[in-house]
N, C-alpha and C positions, 0 to 999 in steps of 0.2 A: 554154817548158817549165816546168811547175810543180815546185817542189822543197819539201822540208820541212827546216826548220832549227830546232834546239832549242839554246837557250843558257841558262846559269845566270845568274839575276839575283842581286843582293845578298841577297835572301831565299831561302828554300829552294825556292820554286816555280819551275818551268821556264817560260821565256817561249817560246811556240811561234810560230814564223813560218812562213808558207806563201805561196809565190810563185804568182801567177796572172797571166793575160793578159786583155786586153779581147777580147771575142768577135769572131771574124772573120765575114765575110759568107758563112757557109756554113749549110746546113741541119743541124739537130740530129743527124739520123741519120748524115749524112756525118761529122760530128765524132766521134760515138761509134765509127764504124767505124775511125777513125784513132787510137783510144785516148784521145780527148779528151772530157771531160764538160762540157756546158753548165751554167752557174750564173748566179745573180743576186745582186746586193748591194743590200739595201734599207736606206734611212735615212729617218727621220721628216722629212717636209717636202720630200723630194727625190725625183726620178725614180730608178727602179732602174737599176743599171748591169749590162749584160750581160757576163758573164765566161766564161772557159773554163779548165779545169784538167786536169792529167794524172790519168787514171784510177788508175793504180797508186800514184802519190804520195798521192792522197787516201785510198785504201784503207789505206795504211800509216799515215797520220795517224789515221784513225778507229779503228784497232785499239787505240790506247792513249789516245785522247782521252776524258776523263771528261765527265760531264754538266755543262753550263754552263761548260765550260772556255773561256777567252778565247784566241782565235787572232788573231794579228797578220798581216793580209793585206799582202803586198808586191805591189802592182799594177804591172805593167810600164808604164812611162811616167808613173807618178804618184810624187810626192815623199812621203817618209815612209811610215808604216805605218798601217793602218786596223784598230783593235781591233773584232773581231766575235764573235758567237756563231753556231754552226751551228744555224740555225733549222729546217731540214727537209732530209732526205735521201730521195730517191725511188729505188726499185728496180723492176725488172720484177715481173710477177706471181709469179715463182718465187723472188724475193728474192735473186737472184744478180747480175744485171747492173745496174750503177749508171747511172741515167738523168739525174738532175738534182740540184743542190745549191742551197740557199738560205742566204745569209749575212745576218745582221742587224747593221748597224753600231751600236755603242754608244758612249756618252760615259762614260768611266771615273769622272767626278766626279758623275754623276747616278744615282739609284737606279732600278732596273728590277724588274719582276716576272718571276719564273721558277718553273718546277716543279722541285723537288728530289726525286730518287728515294728510296724507302724500301728498305732492305736488311736482311734477316734474318740475324742472326749467332747463334752458340751452338747448343746441341743442344736439340731439342724432345723432352721425355720424359714428357708427360702420358699416362697409361694410358687407353686407350679415348677419347682426345681427338684432335681435328684442329684445326690452327691456320688460321684464316680471315683473310686480309689484306684488310681493307676498303678501304684506300687504298694504292696502290703509288707515289704521289708526292704531295708537299705543295707548295702554292703559297706563295711567300714574296716579300718585297720587301727589297732590299738594294742596296748598291753592287756593281757587277759583280765587283770583286775580293774581296768579302766573301761571295759566294754559297757556301753549303755544297756540298761535292761530293756528299754523301748524308746521309741520316738512318739511323742504325743502331738496330735493335730487337733486344735480347738476349732471344731466345725461351726461354733456359734459366731465366729468372726467372718464367716462367709455370708454376705448379705444379698447378693443378686446373681442371676444367671450369668455365667461367664467368669465368675471369680475363680481364682486358682491358688493352689498352695505349691510353691516351688521348693526344690531341694535346698536351695540357698537359704530358705527361711527357717529351717530346722534349728532348734536351740540345743546346743551341746558344748562341751569344753573342747574348743578347736585346738588347744595346746596339747591335748592328750589323744584326741580322736580325729582321724582323717577319713574323709569320704573316698571311696574307691570308684574312680570314673575311667571311662575309656579316653583315649587320647583326643578324640574329636568331640568330647562332651564337656559341658560346664554346668555347675550347679544352678546357674541362673536360667538355664534352658530346660531343665528336666522338671516335668510336672508330676507331682505326687498325687494330688487330688484336684478335681475341678467340678464346678456346678454346671449341669446341663439341664435343658428344658425337658420337662416330663413329657413323654410321648403320649399323644392322644389315644384314648381307648377306641378300638375298632369294634363296631357292632357285629355281633355274630350273625352270619348268614345261615338261614335255615337249610338244613341238608335233608329234609324229609322227602322221601321218595314218592313220586306221583305215578300212579298206574297209567300206562299209555292207552290211548283210545284205539279200539280196533275199527278199522275202516270197513264199511260194508254192513248190510242189514243182517240181523240174526234170524235164524230159522226159529220156528215155534218151539223146538226142543232146546233152544238156547245155543245150538252150535253155530259157528260162523260158517257161511257157505264157502265152498271152495272157489278159488279165483278162476274165472273163465279164461282159457288161453286165448291170446289175440290171434285173429285170423291173418294169414299172410296172403297177399295178393299173388295170384299165379301169373 
C-alpha cells in the first residue's frame, strides 16, 4: 500500500517520501479496478522498474506537489530511498481517471535540465491592452535541489502597449541556475511576455435567410404559371 510521508529537514523545505511497491503480475486494467495505478521508474543506463502505487495516495501527493519537486520513493523490498522527479502523469481522455505515472531517478549531485513554469503575479492595468504570454515555461540547468519552483512575472510593471518582459529580466540565482538556450539565441532577445493592443470587436452580421421572390404573376389558385417557351425564328 502506498503512503505519503512528509518530514521537515534542517532546512525550510519539506522532504517528501512516497511508498510504492513492485508491480504484481496483473494486467493494468485489473490493477486500476482495485484502486492501484501502474507506474515505471526510469534511470539512465538501467532498465525501467515496473511499480504500482495507491491511486488516492498519489492524488493527495499531486495536489500540493510543486513543479520539479523531488520525491523520495520508498520501494518495498529495496533499501534506502530513491530521489525522483515526476516525469509524466497520464489521465483518461476526460482528465479524471489516473492511468499511469512515470518517475525519473536523479542524482542529487549532478545537474539536470528541466522546465520551470512562468507565473503571472500582480494586476494588469494597461488600458485597451492585452497581455500575451509567449512562453509558459523556461528550460534551465541546475542541481535538482537548486531548481526554481517557478519564475514570477509582475504584470503590474507593464504600463503601456508595446512593453515587453525579456528572458534576461528574470530574477534567479545565476550562480546555481543556467538558462538553456540555442547557439543563436541570447536572453536579451527572447520575449517572455508582451502587451498588445486589444483587437476591436467586430459587429455580428445577420445571417437570417430571406425567401427569394418568384418572378411572374400567380394564378388565382396560388400556383405560379409555367414559363412560356421562347419561340425560335424559322
